[in-house]
C-alpha positions as CSV (number, residue, x, y, z in Angstrom):
1,M,0.0,0.0,0.0
2,P,1.5,3.4,-1.0
3,S,2.8,5.6,1.8
4,A,1.6,9.2,2.5
5,F,4.5,10.4,0.4
6,T,3.5,8.5,-2.7
7,R,-0.3,8.5,-2.3
8,Q,-2.3,9.5,-5.3
9,H,-5.1,12.0,-5.1
10,T,-8.4,12.7,-6.9
11,A,-9.0,16.2,-8.2
12,G,-11.1,16.9,-5.1
13,S,-8.7,15.5,-2.5
14,A,-5.8,17.3,-4.3
15,A,-7.6,20.6,-4.3
16,I,-8.4,20.1,-0.5
17,L,-4.8,19.3,0.3
18,L,-3.4,22.3,-1.6
19,M,-6.1,24.6,-0.1
20,I,-5.1,23.5,3.4
21,S,-1.5,24.1,2.4
22,A,-2.4,27.4,1.0
23,L,-4.3,28.2,4.2
24,L,-1.4,27.4,6.4
25,S,1.0,29.2,4.1
26,G,-1.3,32.2,4.1
27,L,-1.3,32.2,7.9
28,L,2.5,32.0,7.9
29,G,2.5,34.8,5.2
30,L,0.5,37.0,7.5
31,V,3.0,36.3,10.3
32,R,5.7,37.2,7.8
33,I,4.0,40.5,6.9
34,K,3.6,41.4,10.6
35,V,7.2,40.7,11.4
36,I,8.5,42.7,8.4
37,N,6.2,45.6,9.0
38,S,7.1,45.8,12.6
39,L,10.8,45.8,11.9
40,W,11.0,48.0,8.9
41,G,7.6,49.8,8.5
42,A,6.5,51.5,5.2
43,G,9.9,53.0,4.4
44,P,12.8,52.8,2.0
45,E,14.1,49.4,3.4
46,Q,10.8,47.5,2.8
47,D,10.3,49.3,-0.5
48,A,13.7,48.0,-1.6
49,Y,13.0,44.5,-0.5
50,Q,9.5,44.3,-2.2
51,A,11.0,45.7,-5.4
52,A,13.9,43.2,-5.3
53,F,11.6,40.4,-6.4
54,K,10.7,41.9,-9.7
55,L,13.8,41.2,-11.8
56,P,14.1,37.5,-10.6
57,D,10.4,37.0,-11.4
58,L,10.7,38.6,-14.8
59,L,13.7,36.5,-15.6
60,A,11.9,33.3,-14.8
61,Y,8.8,34.5,-16.7
62,F,10.6,35.1,-19.9
63,L,13.1,32.2,-19.8
64,I,10.7,29.5,-18.7
65,G,7.4,31.3,-18.9
66,G,5.8,29.3,-16.1
67,A,6.1,26.4,-18.6
68,A,8.1,24.2,-16.3
69,S,4.9,23.1,-14.6
70,I,2.4,23.7,-17.4
71,S,3.9,22.5,-20.7
72,L,5.9,19.7,-19.0
73,I,2.8,18.3,-17.4
74,T,1.1,18.0,-20.8
75,I,4.2,16.2,-22.1
76,L,4.8,13.9,-19.2
77,N,1.1,13.0,-19.0
78,R,1.2,11.7,-22.5
79,Y,4.2,9.5,-21.6
80,R,2.3,8.3,-18.5
81,E,-0.8,7.4,-20.5
82,A,1.4,5.4,-22.9
83,S,3.0,3.6,-19.9
84,D,6.4,4.9,-21.2
85,E,8.1,5.7,-17.9
86,E,11.6,5.6,-19.3
87,G,10.7,8.0,-22.1
88,G,9.1,10.4,-19.6
89,D,12.1,10.3,-17.4
90,R,14.4,11.0,-20.4
91,A,12.3,13.9,-21.5
92,L,12.4,15.4,-18.0
93,S,16.2,14.9,-17.8
94,V,17.0,16.7,-21.1
95,I,14.5,19.6,-20.4
96,L,15.7,20.1,-16.9
97,T,19.4,20.0,-17.7
98,T,19.3,22.0,-20.9
99,M,17.1,24.8,-19.4
100,F,19.0,24.8,-16.1
101,I,22.0,25.9,-18.1
102,V,20.0,28.5,-20.0
103,L,18.5,29.9,-16.8
104,G,21.9,29.9,-15.1
105,A,23.3,32.0,-17.9
106,G,20.2,34.4,-17.6
107,V,20.8,34.7,-13.8
108,L,24.4,35.6,-14.4
109,L,23.4,38.4,-16.9
110,A,20.7,39.6,-14.6
111,E,23.3,39.9,-11.7
112,I,25.4,42.1,-14.0
113,F,22.6,44.4,-15.1
114,A,20.6,44.6,-11.9
115,P,21.5,48.2,-11.3
116,Q,20.2,49.3,-14.6
117,Y,17.0,47.3,-14.3
118,V,16.3,48.6,-10.8
119,L,16.5,52.2,-12.0
120,L,14.4,51.5,-15.1
121,A,11.6,49.6,-13.3
122,N,11.2,51.9,-10.3
123,K,10.7,55.5,-11.3
124,G,11.0,56.9,-7.8
125,F,14.4,55.1,-7.1
126,R,16.2,57.4,-9.6
127,T,16.1,60.1,-6.9
128,A,16.6,57.8,-3.9
129,P,20.1,56.3,-4.3
130,Y,20.1,54.5,-0.9
131,T,16.9,52.7,-1.7
132,A,18.1,51.8,-5.2
133,A,21.5,50.5,-4.0
134,L,19.7,48.4,-1.3
135,C,17.3,47.0,-3.9
136,V,20.2,46.0,-6.2
137,H,22.0,44.2,-3.4
138,M,18.9,42.2,-2.5
139,T,18.0,41.6,-6.1
140,R,21.3,39.9,-6.6
141,I,20.8,37.7,-3.5
142,I,17.3,36.6,-4.6
143,L,18.2,35.9,-8.3
144,P,19.7,32.4,-7.8
145,A,16.5,31.3,-6.0
146,Q,14.9,31.0,-9.4
147,L,17.2,28.1,-10.2
148,F,15.8,26.2,-7.3
149,F,12.3,27.2,-8.1
150,F,12.8,25.9,-11.7
151,L,14.2,22.7,-10.4
152,G,11.3,22.3,-8.0
153,S,8.8,23.1,-10.8
154,V,10.1,20.4,-13.0
155,M,10.3,17.8,-10.3
156,G,6.8,18.9,-9.1
157,S,5.5,18.3,-12.6
158,R,6.4,14.6,-12.4
159,L,4.7,14.4,-9.1
160,Q,1.5,16.1,-10.3
161,V,1.2,13.8,-13.3
162,R,1.2,10.9,-10.7
163,K,-1.5,12.8,-8.8
164,I,0.9,13.3,-5.9
165,F,0.6,16.7,-4.3
166,L,1.9,16.3,-0.8
167,Y,5.4,17.8,-1.5
168,Q,3.8,20.7,-3.4
169,A,1.7,21.3,-0.3
170,F,4.7,21.6,2.1
171,A,6.8,23.7,-0.3
172,P,5.3,27.2,0.4
173,L,5.3,26.5,4.2
174,I,9.0,26.0,4.2
175,Y,9.5,29.0,2.0
176,N,7.6,31.3,4.2
177,A,9.3,29.9,7.3
178,G,12.7,30.6,5.8
179,I,11.9,34.3,5.4
180,I,10.5,34.6,9.0
181,V,13.5,32.8,10.5
182,G,15.9,35.0,8.5
183,A,14.2,38.2,9.8
184,L,13.9,37.2,13.4
185,L,17.4,35.7,13.8
186,F,19.5,37.9,11.7
187,H,17.9,41.3,11.3
188,K,20.3,42.9,13.8
189,Q,23.4,41.6,12.0
190,L,22.2,41.8,8.4
191,G,19.4,44.4,8.5
192,V,16.8,44.1,5.8
193,T,19.0,41.8,3.7
194,S,18.2,39.1,6.2
195,L,14.9,38.8,4.3
196,A,16.6,38.2,1.0
197,Y,18.8,35.4,2.4
198,G,15.6,33.8,4.0
199,V,14.1,33.9,0.5
200,L,17.1,32.1,-1.0
201,A,17.2,29.5,1.8
202,G,13.4,28.9,1.7
203,M,13.3,28.5,-2.0
204,F,16.2,26.0,-1.9
205,A,14.8,23.8,0.8
206,G,11.1,24.3,0.1
207,Y,11.0,24.0,-3.6
208,G,14.2,22.6,-5.0
209,L,15.2,20.1,-2.3
210,L,11.8,18.9,-1.2
211,N,10.3,18.3,-4.7
212,S,13.4,16.6,-5.9
213,F,13.3,14.2,-2.9
214,G,9.7,13.4,-3.7
215,A,10.4,12.8,-7.4
216,F,13.2,10.4,-6.7
217,R,11.0,8.6,-4.2
218,T,8.6,7.9,-7.1
219,G,11.4,6.1,-9.0
220,L,12.8,9.0,-11.2
221,H,15.8,8.0,-13.2
222,Y,17.5,11.3,-13.9
223,R,20.4,11.7,-16.2
224,P,22.2,15.0,-17.0
225,I,21.5,15.4,-20.7
226,V,22.2,18.7,-22.6
227,N,20.6,18.5,-26.1
228,F,19.0,21.5,-27.8
229,R,17.9,19.3,-30.7
230,D,16.3,16.5,-28.7
231,P,12.6,15.8,-29.8
232,A,11.3,16.1,-26.3
233,F,13.1,19.4,-25.7
234,L,11.9,20.8,-29.1
235,E,8.3,19.8,-28.2
236,W,8.6,21.5,-24.8
237,L,10.1,24.6,-26.4
238,K,7.3,24.7,-29.0
239,L,4.7,24.6,-26.3
240,S,6.6,27.0,-24.0
241,L,7.7,29.6,-26.4
242,P,4.5,31.5,-26.6
243,L,4.6,31.7,-22.7
244,M,8.2,32.9,-22.9
245,I,7.7,35.7,-25.5
246,G,4.2,36.6,-24.6
247,V,3.3,38.8,-21.6
248,S,0.4,38.6,-19.2
249,L,-1.2,41.2,-17.0
250,V,-1.1,38.7,-14.2
251,M,2.7,39.2,-14.2
252,F,3.0,42.8,-15.3
253,D,0.4,44.1,-13.0
254,G,2.9,44.0,-10.2
255,I,5.5,45.7,-12.4
256,F,3.2,48.5,-13.3
257,L,2.2,49.0,-9.7
258,N,5.8,49.2,-8.5
259,Y,6.9,51.5,-11.2
260,Y,4.4,54.3,-10.3
261,A,4.1,53.5,-6.5
262,S,8.0,53.9,-6.1
263,V,7.4,57.7,-6.6
264,R,6.1,57.9,-3.1
265,E,8.3,56.6,-0.2
266,G,6.5,53.6,1.3
267,G,4.2,53.4,-1.7
268,I,5.6,50.0,-2.9
269,T,5.2,48.7,0.7
270,L,1.6,49.8,1.0
271,I,0.6,48.3,-2.3
272,S,2.7,45.1,-1.6
273,N,1.0,44.7,1.8
274,A,-2.5,45.1,0.2
275,K,-1.6,42.6,-2.5
276,A,-0.1,40.1,0.0
277,L,-3.1,40.3,2.3
278,F,-5.4,39.9,-0.7
279,N,-3.3,36.9,-1.8
280,A,-3.8,35.1,1.6
281,P,-7.4,34.1,0.9
282,F,-6.9,34.1,-2.9
283,N,-4.1,31.5,-2.7
284,V,-6.5,29.2,-0.7
285,I,-9.2,29.2,-3.3
286,G,-7.4,30.1,-6.5
287,P,-4.0,28.7,-7.4
288,A,-4.5,25.6,-5.2
289,A,-7.6,24.5,-7.2
290,G,-5.9,25.5,-10.4
291,A,-2.8,23.5,-9.8
292,A,-4.8,20.5,-8.8
293,S,-7.0,20.7,-11.9
294,L,-4.4,21.0,-14.6
295,P,-3.4,17.3,-14.8
296,F,-7.0,16.3,-14.7
297,F,-8.0,18.7,-17.5
298,A,-5.0,17.6,-19.6
299,S,-6.0,13.9,-19.2
300,L,-9.6,14.6,-20.2
301,F,-8.5,16.6,-23.3
302,Q,-6.0,13.9,-24.4
303,Q,-8.7,11.3,-24.0
304,K,-10.8,13.4,-26.5
305,R,-13.6,13.8,-24.0
306,A,-14.6,17.2,-25.2
307,L,-17.9,17.5,-23.3
308,D,-16.4,16.3,-20.1
309,F,-13.6,18.7,-20.6
310,S,-15.9,21.7,-21.1
311,T,-18.3,20.8,-18.2
312,S,-15.3,20.1,-15.8
313,V,-13.8,23.5,-16.5
314,S,-17.1,25.3,-16.2
315,R,-18.0,23.5,-13.0
316,A,-14.6,24.5,-11.5
317,V,-15.1,28.1,-12.6
318,S,-18.6,28.3,-11.3
319,R,-17.8,26.8,-7.8
320,L,-14.6,28.9,-7.6
321,F,-16.4,32.1,-8.6
322,A,-19.2,31.4,-6.1
323,V,-16.8,30.9,-3.2
324,G,-14.8,33.9,-4.3
325,M,-17.8,36.2,-4.1
326,I,-18.7,35.1,-0.7
327,V,-15.1,35.4,0.6
328,S,-14.9,38.9,-1.0
329,A,-17.8,39.9,1.1
330,W,-16.0,38.9,4.3
331,M,-12.7,40.6,3.2
332,I,-14.3,43.9,2.4
333,A,-16.6,44.0,5.5
334,L,-13.7,43.3,7.9
335,A,-10.9,45.1,6.1
336,P,-10.3,47.8,8.8
337,W,-10.0,45.2,11.6
338,L,-7.8,42.9,9.5
339,M,-5.4,45.7,8.5
340,D,-5.2,47.0,12.1
341,L,-3.7,43.7,13.1
342,F,-0.5,44.6,11.2
343,R,-0.1,47.9,13.0
344,G,2.8,48.0,15.4
345,G,6.4,48.7,15.6
346,R,7.4,50.9,12.7
347,F,4.1,50.3,10.9
348,H,1.8,53.1,12.1
349,R,-2.0,53.5,12.2
350,A,-1.9,55.8,9.1
351,D,-0.1,53.1,7.2
352,A,-2.7,50.5,8.2
353,A,-5.5,52.9,7.1
354,A,-3.9,53.5,3.7
355,T,-3.5,49.8,3.2
356,T,-7.1,49.2,4.1
357,Q,-8.4,51.4,1.2
358,L,-6.1,49.6,-1.3
359,F,-7.1,46.2,0.1
360,E,-10.9,46.9,-0.1
361,I,-10.6,47.8,-3.8
362,L,-8.5,44.8,-4.6
363,A,-10.9,42.4,-2.8
364,I,-13.7,43.2,-5.2
365,T,-12.0,41.1,-7.8
366,L,-11.0,38.1,-5.7
367,A,-13.4,35.7,-7.7
368,I,-12.1,37.1,-11.0
369,W,-8.4,36.5,-10.1
370,A,-9.3,33.0,-9.0
371,V,-11.1,31.8,-12.1
372,Q,-8.5,33.5,-14.4
373,G,-6.1,30.7,-13.5
374,I,-8.7,28.0,-14.3
375,Y,-9.4,29.5,-17.8
376,A,-5.7,29.8,-18.5
377,R,-5.1,26.2,-17.5
378,A,-7.9,25.1,-19.8
379,F,-5.9,26.4,-22.7
380,Y,-2.7,24.8,-21.4
381,A,-4.4,21.4,-20.9
382,A,-5.5,21.7,-24.6
383,S,-1.8,22.3,-25.6
384,D,-2.7,25.8,-26.7
385,T,-0.2,28.3,-25.1
386,R,-0.2,30.7,-28.1
387,T,-3.8,32.0,-27.6
388,P,-3.5,33.1,-24.0
389,A,0.1,34.5,-24.7
390,I,-1.1,36.7,-27.6
391,T,-4.2,37.8,-25.7
392,G,-2.2,38.6,-22.6
393,T,0.3,40.6,-24.6
394,L,-2.3,42.8,-26.3
395,I,-4.2,43.4,-23.0
396,T,-1.0,44.2,-21.1
397,V,0.2,46.8,-23.8
398,L,-3.3,48.4,-24.0
399,S,-3.4,48.7,-20.2
400,I,-0.3,50.8,-19.8
401,P,-2.0,54.1,-20.5
402,M,-4.8,53.2,-18.0
403,Y,-2.3,52.6,-15.2
404,K,-0.6,55.9,-16.0
405,L,-3.8,57.9,-16.2
406,L,-5.4,56.5,-13.1
407,F,-2.2,57.0,-11.1
408,Q,-2.0,60.6,-12.1
409,T,-5.6,61.3,-11.2
410,H,-6.1,59.1,-8.1
411,G,-2.6,58.1,-6.9
412,L,-2.2,54.7,-5.3
413,I,-6.0,54.1,-5.3
414,G,-6.0,54.7,-9.0
415,L,-3.4,52.0,-9.5
416,V,-5.4,49.3,-7.7
417,I,-8.5,50.3,-9.7
418,A,-6.5,49.9,-12.9
419,S,-5.5,46.4,-11.6
420,D,-9.1,45.5,-11.1
421,I,-10.1,46.6,-14.5
422,G,-7.2,44.8,-16.1
423,I,-7.8,41.5,-14.6
424,F,-11.5,41.7,-15.5
425,V,-10.7,42.3,-19.2
426,Q,-8.0,39.5,-19.1
427,T,-10.4,36.9,-17.6
428,A,-13.3,37.8,-19.8
429,S,-11.2,37.6,-22.9
430,L,-9.9,34.1,-22.0
431,A,-13.5,32.9,-21.3
432,L,-14.8,34.3,-24.6
433,L,-11.9,32.8,-26.6
434,L,-12.4,29.3,-25.0
435,H,-16.1,29.6,-26.1
436,R,-15.3,30.7,-29.6
437,K,-12.7,27.8,-30.1
438,H,-15.4,25.3,-28.8
439,L,-13.3,24.2,-26.0
440,V,-15.3,25.4,-23.0
441,S,-18.8,26.6,-23.6
442,L,-20.2,29.6,-21.6
443,S,-23.5,27.7,-21.6
444,H,-22.0,25.1,-19.2
445,L,-21.5,27.7,-16.4
446,E,-23.8,27.1,-13.5
447,Y,-25.6,30.5,-13.6
448,A,-28.3,29.6,-11.1
449,E,-25.6,28.6,-8.6
450,L,-23.7,31.8,-9.2
451,S,-26.9,33.9,-8.6
452,R,-27.5,32.1,-5.3
453,A,-23.8,32.8,-4.3
454,L,-24.2,36.5,-5.3
455,L,-27.2,36.8,-3.0
456,A,-25.4,35.1,-0.2
457,A,-22.4,37.4,-0.7
458,L,-24.5,40.5,-0.4
459,L,-26.5,39.4,2.6
460,S,-23.4,38.1,4.4
461,F,-21.6,41.3,3.7
462,A,-24.5,43.3,5.3
463,A,-24.6,40.9,8.3
464,T,-20.8,41.0,8.8
465,A,-20.5,44.9,8.5
466,T,-23.5,45.3,10.9
467,A,-22.1,43.0,13.5
468,A,-18.6,44.5,13.4
469,H,-19.9,48.1,13.8
470,F,-22.2,47.2,16.6
471,L,-19.3,45.8,18.7
472,P,-17.3,48.1,21.0
473,P,-14.6,50.3,19.4
474,V,-11.3,48.6,18.8
475,S,-8.1,49.8,20.5
476,T,-6.0,46.6,20.8
477,H,-5.1,43.7,18.6
478,L,-6.9,41.3,20.9
479,R,-10.1,43.3,20.3
480,D,-9.4,43.2,16.6
481,V,-9.3,39.4,16.8
482,L,-12.5,39.3,18.8
483,T,-14.3,41.6,16.4
484,I,-13.2,39.5,13.4
485,A,-14.1,36.3,15.1
486,A,-17.6,37.5,16.2
487,A,-18.4,39.1,12.8
488,S,-17.1,36.0,10.9
489,V,-19.7,33.9,12.7
490,A,-22.4,36.3,11.4
491,W,-20.8,36.1,7.9
492,A,-20.6,32.3,7.9
493,A,-24.1,31.7,9.3
494,T,-25.7,34.2,6.9
495,A,-24.0,32.9,3.8
496,F,-24.6,29.2,4.8
497,L,-28.3,29.8,5.6
498,T,-28.9,31.9,2.4
499,L,-27.3,29.2,0.3
500,L,-29.5,26.5,1.9
501,A,-32.6,28.5,1.6
502,T,-32.1,29.1,-2.1
503,G,-31.4,25.5,-2.8
504,S,-27.7,25.9,-3.5
505,K,-25.6,22.8,-3.9
506,L,-22.5,24.5,-2.6
507,P,-22.9,23.7,1.1
508,Q,-23.4,20.1,0.4
509,Q,-20.4,20.0,-1.8
510,I,-18.2,21.6,0.8
511,L,-19.5,19.3,3.6
512,R,-18.7,16.3,1.3
513,R,-15.1,17.7,1.0
514,R,-15.3,17.8,-2.8
515,G,-12.9,20.1,-4.3
516,S,-13.8,22.9,-6.7
517,A,-11.8,21.3,-9.5
518,S,-13.6,17.8,-9.3
519,I,-14.2,15.9,-12.4
520,P,-16.5,13.1,-13.5
521,A,-16.1,9.9,-11.4
522,T,-15.6,7.9,-14.5
523,Q,-12.3,9.4,-15.3
524,S,-9.5,6.9,-15.6
525,T,-7.3,8.8,-13.2
526,R,-9.2,7.9,-10.1
527,P,-6.9,6.5,-7.4
528,K,-6.3,2.7,-7.5
529,L,-6.5,2.5,-3.7
530,R,-1.8,14.6,-3.8
């Protein structure tokens, strides 16, 4: 009988496992934010740290395009379906080794040109030499972490094809722990650069080492092979190239936000905090379900089960959007109390209030951000990386004037409004293109369920906001927690009862622990016993 380390998951159990992981990682992420805010506040040090991620992320985006875990899953799944384990291991070996060398060269070049990039990408740093120099230093520390992330992504692809998600579930926990430990133990000796070293250590242990350990436990036979003409590498490159040369607003939204926010000292920190706090619940319901769904979608498509493919994607989108709307109601209603928890040390009440405004605007689009990942993965599962790449590029380019104009007229608030508009256009475009290509029909969306969820979101928002405002005024973090807890009970009860009263299937599905990415029970990938 397989151990917990090699146990296969269904789409539902995988989604649940990854959601639990995302929840725990989100909680660690909140601790991380609290620690960093307390030690460095909304000032040049944290601005530099937050901006230091952009060049490493951009490098990985253009050199591997996220394709390590997207295109490779499609390829390895085909070998798996054909029972050709040796061929799959060889394909993994040549892709990993060849691209590791390419990415290594890219890291070296990025180390050299980091100063030029930092000044180009952060408008305000051009008149803040201390912040710019600090950002360059931390960028150079973080850059090699992308090698470990790539290694972990490739090894994780092998695990995902086998429906093993346990290692992927632990990776972000170790990553976040690395940053927290770095800050708490070494901030006096290393200052804010302790965070950058924590990122490097967390990425090495959490992603590179852990996923490699898992892949070898499943019997991987890796051989270092460098061959730019190998058929497997060329196939991977063909699938991945659109992701490498195309751009997406999902990636460039952060770059646009940083460019303009850097003009105001602490601006990058405030927006990064709002984004990070937004991502805590988003990562529970969005990427977790998306990551779990991709191998199942790919299997359905390769089996030529077009109707099952369309209905599975639409079901995942409907459930995820429904949950997203209800969670958005909770986020917006309790935003002031949630943000106040991160006040303290060098992060003052005014900083928390400014972050609250940004967070509330971002929270409106939680459901849209969540289902964008599902629609994108539907294209990837169908081996079509070109369409989302071209679409993303056009939307990103056309969005640039919008970010500029809204920042000039409304400051930081204008930037997050632009972010909301951009992701709505991106998601709607993907949905329409899937429909036009007869891959995922819009008619398969569960509109009645979405209507019930919208009503539940509106009523639960009203109940939560009313309960919170009737409680005594808050002056301590303990009272913040008590207010959040009490109002959350009103939110959960109102949402649950509304869904039950309207005949929604969502409560029953949640109680049965079925994931939002579940697929028909007849699928051949059901476990034989993430």
